[in-house]
Structures are given as C-alpha cells and as structure tokens.
N, C-alpha and C positions, 0 to 999 in steps of 0.2 A: 108833623111826621107821625105816621101810623105806629101802632104798638109793635107790629112785626118788624118795621124798619128800625125802631129804637132797640129792639132785642137783637137784631142783626148787628147794629152798630156797636152795642155793648159786647157781644160775643167776639167780634173782630178786634175791638179794643183790648179785650182780655187776652186773646190769642197773641196779639202783638206785644203787649206789655208784660205778660206773665213771666216769660223767661228772664227779664231784667230783674225780677224780684225773686227768682229761684223757684217759681211755681211751675210745675210740669203738668201738662194736660194728662188726664187718665189715658191709659193704654186702650186702644180699641180692642174689641173682643177677639178679632182675628190676629192680633199681634201680642197678646198676653203671653208671658213666659209659661212654660209647662214644667212640671216636675221631671227630674232626670237623675240618673245615676252615672257617675264618672269614675272610671278605674284610676287609682293612684299608682300607675306604673309608667315611669319615664323611659323604660327600656334602654337605659344607659345614657339618655340625653340629659343635658343640664337643665332643661326647662320643658314643662308640659302645661299647655293652657288647659285650665279646667272649665272656667266660665268666661265668656268673651264679651259680656255686656249686652246691651239691647240689640236685637229683640230677645236674646236668649235669657236675659235677666232684666230687672227694672233698671238698676244702676250698677249692680255688683259685677266685679271682675275678679278672677282668682287664677292661681297657677301653682304648680309644684315645682320647686327649685331644688337642684342637686348641686352641691359644691364640694370640691376636693379640699383637703386640709390646707389652710392658709389662704384660700381664695375668697373673694367677696363679689357681691353683685355690682358694686360700684356706687358711689355717692349719687343719690337722686333725691328729688323733692316730691312729696305727696300732692302738692298743689291743692286742688279742690276736692281731694279724696282723704278719707280717713282709712287707716290700714291696720290690720291685725296680722301678725306673723305667728304661726303655730309650728313648734319644733316637733318633728316626728322621730328623727334619728340624729345623733351627733350633738355637738355643742356649738351654740352660736353666740355672737355678740351683735347687738344692734347699737351702732355708734351714732348718737344724735349730735349733729354739728353744733358746737357751742354749748353742749350740754353733757349729760352723763352717758356712760356706756352701760347698756342693759345686758346682763349675762343670762343666757337662756339654755338650760339643760333640756333634755328630751321631756316631752309632756308639759312644757310651759308655753305660754303665749305672751306676746308683747303688743301693746297698742301704740300706734304712732298717729298723732293728730294731724289735721290738715296743715298745709304750708310748712312742713318740717323737712329740712335736709337731713338725710340719714343714709347709713350703709349697713348691710348685713354681711357679717364675716364668719367663715367657718373657723372657730377658735379651738377646735379639737384635733385629734389625731385620726379621726375616722371621717367618712363621708357624712356631710350634713344634708339632711332632707327636711324641707319645710314647705308648708302651704301658706301662701299669703292670700288675703282677701281685702280688696279695696271697694269702697262704696262712695259715690258722689255725695257731697254735702251741699245742701241748698245754699244759695247766696243769701247773705243777711238782708 
C-alpha cells in the first residue's frame, strides 16, 4: 500500500471512529463561528434564544428565560451538557432531583453538571429573568 493510501485509510478511520471517543473534527474555515452581540430583550416572551449551537457556536447554546412568580421551566436533564444559570432579576431555586435546592438571588450563578435532573423555579414575588448556557461535554 502506498504512503498516500495509508494516510487516506488513517484519515477515514479517524473520521469514522473519532465521534465514538468524543473527538470532534476542527471546524472548516467557512463554518467557524463569528463574534456577535445579542440583545437581552424578550419583549414580553417567556423565552428568547441567544445562541443556537453549531454553526453559530462550537457547542454552546443559550437563552434568556422569563418566569412569573411560582412558575418553573419544568424538570429536565442536562444529558451530555453542562449548564450554568445566571440570575439577572428576581429570585430562583434550582432543584436538583435527589439532591439539594440551590437558592439563587440576583447576581448569582449556579452550575449543573452533565446527566443531572433539575428544575428552575421562580421563588420570589417578582418576575424572574435568567440566562442559561449549556455546552456539550466530550464522551469519556
């Protein structure tokens, strides 16, 4: 087998097996994310997408969430993502299933690890506004 055929075989093998090991190919020059500014104005809506993932970002997704007093986003799982929740206005509780409840006043952030069931609840008397950011975690 010639050197070029060995290199091609190696490259194809890497491309096929890399995702199984959590390895991502580098983004091509024409698909790389670009810097941007996003206004944090939900205009009365309960949710505003800020970053939608590839190709807009490498792995990150984020949004602005607005909840009325006593409301929650509903129990969900982070799966293969880690998440940070940043409280802009109001008071929140992040309830970790089978774990503790994290109390979050304005100006605080909470981290939620991958594969964690949780819920975010407006625990105050005012509207809750927060930004969440999730990013994919490579497979071990």
